[in-house]
N, C-alpha and C positions, 0 to 999 in steps of 0.2 A: 612208389614215391609221397601217398598217402599211410601209407602205416609209419614212414618215416616223421611228418608229418602231424599224426598221431602219438607218438611215441613220444614226440618236442613238448608236445601241448599234454600227455602226466606226465609223462617225467620228471619236466623240467621246474613247474612248480610246487611238484614235489622235493625235489631237490634245492631249491631257493628259502622253504618252508624250516628245513631241517636245518639249513646254515643260519636261519635267523632265529630258531629256538638258543642254537647252542649257540652264537654270537649274546645271544639275551643270556643263555646260564653264566658263562662266562668272563664276560665280562671283563675284554681286556684288549687291546690295539692290537694283539697280532692279531685274532681272528674280525675285524672292525663288522660291522652288519650290512646287509643287504643295500640298507638305506642309505651309507657311510657313504659305499661304494658304487654304487649308483649317483650322486653328490658329483662326489670324486669324478666320474664319471663327462656327467655331465660339465662342472667344473673347465677340463681339459678340454670340451669338445668348445664349449664356447673360445675355448681363448683361440684356437686353432692348431692346438696344438695336437692334440690327438690325428685329426684328420692329416696334417702332415708326417708324422713319420708314423701313421698305413703307409700313405703313401709311399713312402720311400722305402719301405719293409715292403710292397706289394711290386712294384719295380724293380728291386735286387732279385726275388720269387723270380715274377714273370721272367726274369733278362737270362738269371741260373739254371729255368726250366728247360726253357728252349733251348740255348745252349748245347746243357745236357742230353736229349733229348736226342737232339742235335746229331749230331758225334754219336753216343752212346746207339741207338735204331742202326745207324752207317754200322757200327761199326760191329754189333754184333750180327748184322745181317751177312756183313759178309765173312765175319766164320762160323757163319752157321750154315754159307752154301763153301767153301770153300777149306779141305778140311789144314790143308801145311801152315795158311794164316790161325787157325785156331789153336793149330798144337805153337805156334809163334807168339799169341797174347797169352797165350792161358793163362803161365805162369805172372806174366802180371797183373790181371787183374784180380786173379789171386792172389797177393800182393796190395793191391790196394782194395782189396774188400776186407781184408784184415788189417788195413792201417787207420789205428782212430781219429774219426772226424776232428777232432781236439789238436791231436800231434799236427797234420795235414794243414790246418791253420794256424799253430803260433806259427811252423817254420816258411809259408807262403808271406808272412809277417815279418817276419826276419829277413826273406828274404829281397823282398821288394817295396818291405812298408806299409806302413799300415794306410794303402787305397789303396779303390774300390776295385780296384782293377785286379790285385790283390785279391780280396775279398769274393767279388763274385767267380772266379778261379776257383781259389778253393770249393767254394760248393758246388763248382761245378765236377771237378778231377772226381770228391768225394761220389757223388750220382752218375757218373757216368760208365763202375764198372756193373751197377746192377742195373740200367737198361740193360747194359751192350751184356750179358748175361740172360739177364728175360729173350729176348730178340732173339739173341745164339737159338735157343732153346725153340721159337719160335718156326723160326728160317730151315732150323733142324726136318720138323716137322709139317711142310709142306708136302702135299702131296704129287709125289710125278703124274697119275694119271690127269691131276687138271695143266697139270704141265705139257703133258700128251697131247691134251684137249687144245691149246692154246698152239702148239705149232703146225697142230693138224690143222685147224682154222685160218689161217696168216694173221695169229694177234703181234701186234709190236709192240718193243721192247716197254714203250706206257702204258698201251692195252695190255700187254701181262701184266704189271707193276697194278696197274687200280683194276682191274675185272680179278686177277686171280691171285698172285699177291697178299694183297692191301684184304680182305677179306679172311681171309686164313691168318696175318699177322694181327689184322685188332686185335681178338683177348686177350695179346698177352702184346698191345702197345696199351691196350687201357690196364689191364694190371703194372705195368711201364710205370703209365702215368697217374694211380692210383699210388700207388709204392713212393711214387720218387714226388710227387705232395707233398707227402707225408712226411718226408724223410729231411728234401728242401727246405718245408716251415723252421723244422727243430736246427737245423744246419745255420740259414740266416738267421735266427735268432741267437746264435752263438757267436756267430763271424758277430755281428752289428753290436754284440757286448764285449767284446775282446780287441772290437780296432778300430768302432765306425761311431762319429759321433754326434747322428743320428736314426730312425730306424727305431723299434718300433725295444727292437732288445737293448739299446741301449739304456731307451728310457723303464725299464726293468733294473736293467742296475742300476741307474740316478736310485732307482722307487730299494732299494736293498743297502747302498749304500748308508739310509738315512733310516731305514727300519719300516720304512712305509706300506704297511699293508695292503693299505686301499686301492696307493698308488698304481701295482702287480698286480692286482689283481683284477683293479680298471679297464690297462694295459689287458692282461692276459686276455681277459672277457669278450675286449671288443675285437682281438687277434683271431679268436675261436668265433667268432660271430665270420667274422668273416669267410675263415673256411672256411666253413657249415654251405656256406649263401652259395660261396661258390661251385661245393662239392653239392645242393641240393639243386639251382638255379643251371648249372653249366654240365658235371659231368652225370649228371643220369640222364636227364634228356639224353646226355650226345653216346650212352651208350647203348640207351634203345630204340634212339634212332638206325645211329651206326646196324644195334643189333638185326633189322631191318632188311637193313643194306646189305648186312653181310651172307644176310639168307639168300636175295636174287639176285645180286651180284653178277655171278656164274650164270646162272640158268636167262638171265636181261642177254651175256655179251654172248652166250650162245648162241642166244636167239636174232640176235645181229644178224650171223655173218652161218644160218641156217640156210 
């Protein structure tokens, strides 16, 4: 966390300074200065449009992420534990993993119309295979010795899930979470650009149509800032805390039943 913060304080001013020098030298509307982008950002925030579109996009990201993680985790763990299900669903996973997101988005919009359900479904279907593949590997790597210990101590199904499976699956869940958010951010913007009338992707589309580079950069930077805040303020602390829990979970469970 400290290293990331230090890097931000050192690297970001250098990048902004370089950007300002290039904008001043080129003197073109295609590369507005940092001050011009900041003015656009302040204007959009003052009107309330920035907050409204950011909130809509974040809502779509959150819903798509939760659905994709839930379904993908269930499918992946089941495939990792059941060989017959893995053999049955593996060709479908390979197909979905290689299907371009843009093709799927267009197909769902054509089939269901330009509705919110089609937008969310497109994002979820694009992400579920990645989560499933990651959690399948985690389920395959579960230590059979810990399973045997759970049986010896008479763990219930819930206790086995909490004290034996989740600590081992946690690195895979975090990998799926990190990769999932990185992918879902991008897909949601494409979904909004192609078929929604609000959200950051929609605003980027409008700015592109009139070559408003300041607007493009303003909304892009605001969105990137939100993503970084979630990473630094939520994911990294969660990972550190859960790593400590992972190290002690099985030992505490064994002590309780010793």
